[in-house]
C-alpha positions in Angstrom: -14.2 2.2 -12.3 -15.3 5.8 -12.4 -16.4 5.4 -8.7 -12.7 5.8 -8.1 -12.4 8.5 -10.2 -12.9 9.9 -14.0 -11.1 9.3 -16.7 -10.2 12.9 -16.7 -8.3 12.4 -13.7 -6.4 9.5 -14.7 -5.3 11.3 -17.7 -4.0 14.3 -15.8 -2.6 12.1 -13.3 -0.6 10.5 -16.0 0.2 13.9 -17.6 1.5 15.4 -14.5 4.0 12.4 -13.6 5.0 12.2 -17.3 6.1 15.8 -17.2 7.9 15.2 -13.8 9.6 12.6 -15.4 10.7 14.8 -18.5 12.1 17.1 -15.7 14.2 14.5 -13.8 15.6 13.3 -17.2 16.5 16.8 -18.1 17.6 17.8 -14.6 20.4 14.4 -14.0 22.9 13.9 -16.9 26.0 13.2 -17.6 29.0 15.3 -18.0 32.0 13.0 -18.7 33.0 11.4 -15.5 30.5 13.3 -13.5 26.7 13.4 -13.2 24.8 16.7 -12.8 22.4 16.4 -10.5 19.8 19.5 -10.7 23.2 21.8 -10.5 25.1 19.4 -8.3 28.0 17.4 -9.1 28.6 13.5 -8.2 31.2 11.4 -9.5 30.0 8.7 -12.1 29.9 5.0 -10.7 31.0 5.9 -6.9 29.5 2.9 -4.8 28.5 4.6 -1.9 26.5 7.0 -4.1 25.3 4.3 -5.8 24.0 2.1 -2.2 22.7 5.5 -1.0 20.6 6.2 -4.3 19.3 2.7 -4.1 18.2 2.8 -0.4 16.5 6.1 -0.8 14.6 5.4 -4.1 13.9 1.9 -2.4 12.1 3.7 0.8 10.2 6.3 -1.6 9.1 3.5 -4.0 8.0 1.4 -1.0 5.9 4.3 0.7 4.6 6.2 -2.4 3.1 2.7 -3.7 0.3 1.1 -0.6 -0.2 5.2 0.1 -1.4 5.7 -3.7 -3.6 2.5 -3.7 -5.0 3.1 -0.4 -6.0 6.7 -1.1 -7.1 6.1 -4.7 -9.5 3.0 -3.5 -10.6 4.0 -0.2 -13.5 5.9 -1.1 -15.5 3.7 -4.0 -14.6 0.6 -1.2 -16.7 2.4 1.7 -19.7 3.0 -0.8 -19.5 -0.6 -1.8 -19.2 -1.6 2.1 -22.4 0.8 3.0 -24.9 -1.5 1.1 -28.0 -2.3 3.1 -28.2 -6.1 2.7 -25.6 -8.7 3.6 -25.5 -10.1 0.0 -24.7 -7.1 -1.3 -21.8 -5.9 1.1 -20.3 -9.5 0.1 -20.2 -9.1 -3.5 -19.3 -5.5 -3.0 -16.5 -6.0 -0.9 -14.5 -8.7 -3.2 -15.5 -6.7 -6.4 -15.0 -3.1 -5.1 -11.4 -4.2 -3.7 -10.1 -5.8 -7.0 -11.2 -2.8 -8.7 -9.7 -0.4 -5.8 -6.4 -2.3 -6.0 -6.2 -2.3 -10.0 -7.0 1.0 -9.7 -4.4 1.9 -6.9 -2.0 -0.3 -9.3 -2.5 1.8 -12.2 -2.0 5.3 -10.4 0.8 3.9 -8.1 2.9 2.8 -11.6 2.3 5.6 -13.3 3.7 7.6 -10.4 6.6 5.9 -10.2 8.0 6.4 -13.9 9.9 9.3 -12.7 11.6 7.2 -10.1 12.2 4.7 -13.0 13.7 7.8 -14.8 16.4 8.5 -12.3 17.3 4.9 -11.5 18.2 4.5 -15.2 20.2 8.5 -15.0 21.9 7.5 -11.4 22.5 4.1 -11.4 22.3 2.9 -15.2 19.4 0.5 -15.3 16.0 1.7 -15.1 14.7 -1.1 -13.0 17.7 -2.4 -10.2 16.4 -5.7 -8.8 16.1 -3.7 -5.2 13.6 -1.0 -6.5 11.5 -4.0 -8.2 11.3 -5.8 -4.7 10.7 -2.8 -3.0 7.3 -1.9 -5.8 6.2 -5.7 -5.5 6.1 -5.5 -1.3 4.7 -1.8 -2.0 1.7 -3.6 -4.0 0.9 -5.9 -1.3 1.3 -3.5 1.2 -1.3 -1.4 -0.5 -3.8 -4.4 -0.8 -3.2 -5.4 2.7 -4.2 -1.7 3.8 -7.0 -1.9 1.5 -8.5 -4.7 3.2 -7.8 -3.8 6.7 -9.6 -0.3 5.8 -12.7 -2.6 4.9 -12.5 -4.3 8.2 -12.3 -0.7 10.0 -15.1 0.4 7.9 -17.3 -2.3 8.9 -16.6 -1.5 12.6 -16.4 2.9 12.2 -19.5 3.1 9.6 -19.4 6.5 10.3 -16.3 7.9 9.3 -14.2 5.8 6.6 -11.2 8.8 6.6 -11.2 7.1 10.6 -11.0 3.8 9.2 -8.4 4.5 6.9 -6.3 6.4 9.4 -6.5 3.4 12.1 -5.8 1.0 8.8 -2.3 3.1 8.9 -1.7 2.7 12.7 -1.9 -0.8 12.5 0.9 -0.6 10.1 2.9 0.8 12.5 2.1 -1.8 15.1 2.8 -4.6 12.9 6.0 -3.1 12.0 7.0 -3.1 16.0 5.7 -6.5 17.1 8.3 -8.2 14.3 10.6 -7.3 17.3 8.4 -9.5 19.8 8.7 -11.9 16.8 12.1 -11.7 16.7 13.3 -11.3 20.5 10.1 -12.4 22.2 11.0 -15.4 24.0 14.8 -13.7 25.1 11.8 -11.3 26.2 10.1 -14.1 28.5 7.6 -15.2 26.3 6.5 -18.7 25.7 7.1 -20.1 22.4 3.4 -20.6 21.9 2.8 -17.0 22.4 5.6 -16.1 19.7 3.7 -18.1 17.5 0.8 -16.5 18.2 2.1 -13.0 17.6 4.0 -13.8 14.6 0.6 -14.9 13.2 -1.1 -11.9 14.5 2.1 -9.9 12.0 1.7 -12.0 9.2 -2.3 -10.6 9.2 -1.9 -7.4 9.9 -0.2 -4.8 7.2 3.1 -5.9 6.3 6.0 -4.5 8.5 8.5 -5.3 6.0 11.3 -3.3 5.2 11.7 -2.7 1.0 14.7 -4.8 1.0 13.2 -7.8 3.2 12.6 -10.5 0.5 9.1 -11.5 -0.8 7.9 -14.5 1.0 4.7 -16.2 -1.5 4.3 -18.6 1.6 2.8 -15.4 3.9 -0.1 -14.6 1.2 -2.6 -17.0 2.5 -2.4 -15.4 5.8 -1.6 -11.9 5.1 -4.0 -12.1 2.1 -6.4 -14.5 3.1 -7.0 -13.7 6.7 -8.1 -10.2 6.6 -10.3 -11.0 3.5 -12.1 -13.6 5.2 -12.8 -11.2 8.7 -14.0 -8.4 6.6 -16.3 -11.3 5.1 -17.6 -11.9 8.2 -17.6 -8.5 9.4 -20.1 -7.8 6.4 -22.8 -9.5 8.4 -23.1 -6.6 10.6 -26.0 -4.2 9.3 -24.8 -0.9 7.5 -25.6 1.9 10.0 -28.5 3.0 7.0 -30.0 -0.3 7.3 -30.3 0.2 11.5 -31.9 3.4 11.1 -34.1 2.4 8.7 -35.4 -0.6 11.1 -35.2 1.7 14.0 -37.9 4.2 11.9 -40.3 1.6 11.4 -40.8 0.5 14.5 -41.1 4.0 15.5 
């Protein structure tokens, strides 16, 4: 696990977000029929404010979780995929992806503690169903981003950061292709074409909104598809082994 960050990093990370949690708890407090939010005054129990707070906290959760998972794991994953033999790369893919995801889950859930505290103070419950759903979808998106980063790292072997950037761009592509799936036939696409695009959308990093329902039936394609593709690309020779082969021939 140290390939993804030291124990000291994890301790400091936890301390920082526990400190932020304390600031949130101190900054949002009840005052009769009102809530004092960092100096501002909001009416307690106002439905519009509750809806606004839930929506914005959900978007924040859905942004934080996959981003932290990806940033916390891609460097260790990159090192595992740079092994010289196919067997080592394949083993590294499965092991490093699992460890990267586990490490990212820890970091992301610690980072959410201030948001759960804010939800408790603003909404009266620390774990609203909408935020839990956004967290679950964020975890799925984080795993997808790790897998697509692994795919792109095998293609763009000279720059892991560029592979991560391309994975994030694929997320945007996936979210735009959802409209083609919904309105493709009205736009002139054939039914078979729409189904093909729908399968591609399910494989790409999730374009779901944090308010969308979780669909377990999509997991074989959304997780299994990128994992299979990454495993196949592990057959590509690494840049180091290719350079060694050229050196021996020279």
